[in-house]
N, C-alpha and C positions, 0 to 999 in steps of 0.2 A: 712435402715441399709445395708451396702455394703455386697457383697458376702463373702469377707474375714472375716468380723465381724461375719456373720452368721455361717460360717464354724468354726471360733474360738469358738463361743458359743456352737455349737454342740460338738466340740471336748472336751471342758471343761465338759459338761454334761456327755459324755461317759466316760471320765476319772474318774469322781466321781462315776458313777455306777460301774465301774471296781474295786473300792475300796472295795465293798461288796463281801465277799467270804464265803464259808462254815465255815472257821475258824473265820471270822470277820463279822457276819451277822448284828451286831448292832454297830453303830459308832456315836460318837459325832461330832459336827461341828469341833472341834479342831483336832479330829482324821483324818478327811478328809483333813483339811488344811495341816496337817503334811505330809500326804501321797502324795499329788499332788502339794504342794508348791504354793498355790494361796492365795491371800488376803482374809480375813474373809468376807468382803462385797461381793466379787465375789462368794465365796462358798455359803454364805447364800442366795443370790439372785437366784442362779441356783438351789439350793435345794428346795427353795420355788416354783419355776416354775415346777420342777419335781413332787413335792407334789401335785400341782394343777391338774396335769394330771394323778395322781395315780401311778407314777413310783417309788416314795418313800413315806414312811409314817413316821410320827413323833410320838414318844411316850415319856412319862416322866418316867425315871427310877432313883430312889433315888433323886428326885427333879431336875434332869438335863435332858435336851432334848437329845434324841437319835434318830437316823434315821435307817431305814431298807428298803429293797426293797418292793415296793407296789404291790397291787393286779392286777395292769394293766399287769404285767408280766405273771400272771396266765392266764388272758384272751388271751393275745397274744400267749402264749404257747399252749393254747387250739386250736387256729386257726392253728398252725403248726401241731399239732397232727391230726387235722381233714383233713389235706391234704392227709393223708393215705386214700385210697378209701375203707373205711370199708364196704360200700354197696356192692361193687363188691366181696370183700372177703367173705361176709356173705351169699350171695344169695343161694349158693348150700346147705348149712346147713339149711337155713330158709325154702327152698322148701321141704327138707327132713322131717323136723319137721311138717310142714303143712300136708304133705302126710301121716305121721304116726299118727297124732292126729286129723286131720280135725278141728283144731283150727286155728284162725288167729295168725300169727307170726309177731312180730314187732321188729324194730330196732330203738333205740333212741340215740342221743348224746346230750351233753350239749351245750347250747347257752346262755351264760351269766348266768342269774338267773333262767333259764328255761331249760326244756328238749324239744327237737324237734324230732318228729318221722320222720325218713328219708327213711324208707323202710318198706314195709309190703307185706305179701302174705296171701290173704284172705282165710278163710274157704269157702267151697263150699256151705255152708248154706245161705239162703236168709237173715238171721237176721244180721243186722249191728249195733253193739253196742260197738264201739271202735273208737279211734281217727284215722283220716285219715292221710296220708303222708303230712307233712307240718304243722300239728297241733302241738301247743306248750302247755305245761302244767308246772305249778310250780314244782320245784324240790322236794318239800316236799309231793307231791300228787301222789299216785298210785305207782305200783311196779317198772315200768321201770324208771321213773324219780328218785325215791328214791334210787335206786341202785347207780345212778350217784352221788347223794349227800353223800351216805354212805361211798364211797371210796375216797372222797376228802381229801386233806390236812386238818389236824385237825383245824388249825387256820382259814383257809378259810371257812371251814364248820361252825365254830362258828360264824364267821362274817356274813355269810348268814342267819343263824338261827335267829340272832338278827335283820337283815335287812328285812326279808320277811314281807309282809303284808298278814297275814293269812286270807284266805277266805274259807268258806264252799261251795263246789261245789255240794255235795250231803250230806245227813245226816251222812254219815260215813267218810267224809273227815277229817283227823286229823288236828287240828289247834292249839294244845297245844305244844309249843316248847319242854317241858320236855318229853312229851309222844313221840314226834317225835325223840328225842335223843335216847330214849329206842329202838325205831324201828330200827334206824340206827345201834345201837350196835348189835341188833339181826341179822341184815343183814350181818354184817362183820363176826359174829360168825358162821352163818349157810351157808354163800355163796350164798344166794338167798333171794328174797323178795316176799311176797304175799300181795295182796291188794284185798279188797272186796267192789266193788261198789263205789269207791272213785271218779271216773270220770263219770261212767255210772252205775246207780243202777241195781242190778241184775246180775252183771258180776263179774268174778274173774280173776285176772291176776297173773302170776308168772314171775319173771324176774331174770336174772343172769348177772354178769359183764363180759365184754370182756376185757381182759388185753392186753396191748402192752408189749410183752415179752422183748422188748429192754429197756424199762424204768420202767416196772412193774406198770405203771399207768393204770387206767381204762379209756378206750377211748369210750366205748359204752355200752349199755345194750340191752339184747336180751330177748324177752318175748313171752309168749302165753297168749291169752285172749279168754274167752268163757263165757257161762252162768253157773250158779252155779251147775247145774246137771252134767255138763261135768267133774267135778272134784271129784265126790263122791268117786270113786274107783281108780282113776288114778293119784292122786296128786304126789306120790313118783316117779312114772314112768315119769311124765312130767318134774319134777325137774332134774332127771337123764339125760333125753334127752337134756334139755337146757344146763346143765353143760358140757356134752360131746361136744355139738355143739360149745359152747363158746371156749372150749379148742382147737377144731379143727380149728376154725377161727384164734385164737391167734397164732397157729403154722405157719400160712401163712404170718404173719407180720414179715418181715425180713429187 
């Protein structure tokens, strides 16, 4: 295929994607043809290619095929959001929480269908019962990952809940989608997540969301993790510390 033909194909694909707006999120093949004045075969072929790569998705509404933007845009959007150096912005508050609690403090972001721990400041204790930096965990497991899942777009969250291959990591790992949906609802209502031994038995973790104030999206989760006895009398204090730290971090995002 010549360079001109490639450029023409790319241009047509971009013109089709530009047809989708907040006012017109769902379009038929005929709608798109009318907007960009291209033959039906060209529009159909290009939409099929975009669908193969996840940039559009097709659904049947009232017996007729309709198209909307696909989940590939959410993934690419996440990459853009992650270019904000959340690690650098979070370190001061993470060190402060570690010093105040002597618990391990962790920062996680989403990577496709998982959470990845990208920063941590360890407790001074010799006991190590927590994920290391670079460790990944399913989004439905444990406090930090589940916060990221809780604040996702509702449609994407539902899509992932259907797609997950649920596996028990410990005896307390939740694997029932209906139960997980209830947990996600509680997280959004309370503004924090608590997990008990879901990745490592005998541990408790508390996590809160960090918002991007520019978009109101959650870009990371901040957590403390320790053994069960650490939380007997300090649960409310730890939640308050995390929420205040997340707020202070979010203020630095400009």
